[in-house]
C-alpha positions as CSV (number, residue, x, y, z in Angstrom):
1,M,197.4,-21.7,128.6
2,P,198.4,-18.4,126.8
3,T,196.5,-17.6,123.7
4,N,198.0,-15.1,121.3
5,T,195.2,-13.3,119.5
6,A,197.0,-13.3,116.1
7,P,200.6,-12.8,115.0
8,G,201.5,-9.1,115.2
9,W,198.6,-8.2,117.5
10,Q,199.5,-6.5,120.7
11,L,197.2,-8.2,123.1
12,E,197.6,-11.6,124.8
13,V,194.7,-13.2,126.8
14,T,195.3,-16.0,129.3
15,A,192.3,-17.8,130.8
16,T,192.5,-18.3,134.6
17,T,190.6,-20.9,136.6
18,N,191.2,-20.0,140.2
19,P,189.5,-17.5,140.3
20,P,187.8,-17.9,137.0
21,G,188.6,-15.1,134.6
22,A,191.3,-13.8,132.3
23,R,194.7,-12.1,132.5
24,L,195.5,-9.6,129.8
25,M,198.9,-8.5,128.6
26,G,199.6,-5.8,126.1
27,E,197.6,-3.0,124.5
28,I,193.9,-2.5,124.2
29,D,193.1,-0.1,121.4
30,L,191.2,0.0,118.1
31,A,193.3,-2.8,116.6
32,T,192.8,-5.2,119.6
33,L,189.3,-4.1,120.6
34,P,187.6,-7.0,118.8
35,I,189.6,-9.6,120.9
36,F,189.0,-7.6,124.1
37,D,185.2,-7.5,123.3
38,L,185.2,-11.3,122.7
39,T,187.1,-11.8,126.0
40,L,184.6,-9.7,127.9
41,E,181.7,-11.4,126.2
42,L,183.0,-14.8,127.3
43,L,183.6,-13.6,130.8
44,A,180.1,-12.1,130.9
45,G,178.7,-15.5,129.9
46,C,180.2,-17.3,132.9
47,T,177.8,-18.5,135.6
48,S,179.9,-17.1,138.5
49,D,181.8,-13.9,139.4
50,V,184.9,-13.5,137.3
51,V,188.2,-11.6,137.6
52,I,190.0,-9.7,134.9
53,D,193.6,-9.0,135.7
54,L,194.8,-5.8,134.0
55,S,198.2,-5.6,135.7
56,E,200.1,-6.1,132.4
57,V,198.0,-3.9,130.2
58,T,200.4,-1.2,128.9
59,F,197.7,0.8,127.0
60,L,194.0,1.2,127.2
61,D,192.1,3.6,125.0
62,I,188.6,5.1,125.6
63,G,187.0,2.3,123.5
64,G,188.5,-0.3,125.8
65,A,187.4,1.6,128.9
66,R,183.9,1.9,127.6
67,A,183.7,-1.8,126.6
68,L,184.9,-2.8,130.2
69,A,182.2,-0.5,131.7
70,H,179.5,-2.0,129.5
71,A,180.6,-5.6,130.4
72,T,180.6,-4.7,134.1
73,R,177.0,-3.4,133.8
74,Q,175.9,-6.5,131.9
75,V,177.3,-8.8,134.6
76,R,175.8,-6.7,137.4
77,D,172.4,-6.9,135.7
78,V,172.3,-10.7,136.3
79,G,173.6,-10.5,139.9
80,R,177.2,-11.3,139.4
81,R,180.5,-9.3,139.3
82,L,183.3,-8.7,136.9
83,W,186.1,-7.9,139.3
84,I,189.0,-5.8,138.1
85,R,192.4,-7.0,139.6
86,D,195.4,-4.7,139.9
87,P,195.1,-2.3,137.0
88,S,198.4,-1.2,135.5
89,P,199.5,2.5,136.0
90,H,198.2,3.4,132.5
91,V,194.8,1.8,133.1
92,R,194.5,3.5,136.5
93,H,195.5,6.9,135.0
94,L,192.9,6.7,132.2
95,I,190.1,5.6,134.6
96,A,191.1,8.4,137.0
97,L,191.2,11.0,134.2
98,L,187.8,9.9,133.0
99,G,186.4,9.9,136.5
100,W,185.0,6.4,135.9
101,A,186.2,4.5,138.9
102,G,182.7,4.0,140.1
103,L,181.6,2.3,136.9
104,Y,183.8,-0.7,137.7
105,D,183.8,-3.5,140.3
106,W,187.2,-3.6,142.0
107,E,188.4,-6.9,143.4
108,P,187.4,-7.1,147.1
109,G,189.7,-5.2,149.3
110,M,190.9,-3.0,146.4
111,S,189.9,0.2,144.7
112,L,191.5,2.4,142.1
113,A,193.2,4.2,145.0
114,T,194.4,1.1,146.8
115,S,195.8,-0.7,143.7
116,S,199.4,-1.8,144.1
117,A,200.2,0.1,140.9
118,T,201.2,3.7,141.3
119,V,200.5,6.7,139.1
120,P,201.7,10.2,139.6
121,V,198.8,12.3,140.7
122,R,198.1,15.6,138.8
123,A,196.5,18.5,140.4
124,E,192.7,18.4,140.1
125,R,191.3,21.0,137.7
126,K,188.3,22.9,138.9
127,P,185.3,22.9,136.5
128,V,184.9,26.1,134.5
129,P,181.3,27.5,134.8
130,A,179.4,27.2,131.5
131,Q,178.8,31.0,131.5
132,R,182.5,31.7,131.4
133,L,183.0,29.2,128.5
134,M,180.1,30.8,126.6
135,A,181.5,34.3,127.2
136,S,185.0,33.3,126.0
137,A,183.6,31.7,122.9
138,S,181.5,34.7,121.9
139,A,184.5,37.0,122.5
140,A,186.6,35.1,120.0
């Protein structure tokens, strides 16, 4: 049963029963973060492992990524899992840029790298030693 959060909001949450969890469609940003937080709170309160399907999430900001990481930790602390299913290209890209893939539980048999979604891979940037940064800042 689809549940629109409110007219004009850009996030739709659909409860799933087999497996238990939720499928999200739309954008997760400052405007929709309250409904995303509520969804995560409800999922964290389940008595079994749950799956959150992010295949139709077109935008995820840092606040949403942080909320998802926090909920994953909460569920892990009580011995269960909040499995992420098939993140969209945008979600995968943000998580990869942040280097946060290890913070989440990927559905069994899947990882950020093995998701069916594809994202163009950018060249890795090498970290700049702090001494070089400090020297550049003082020269300016």
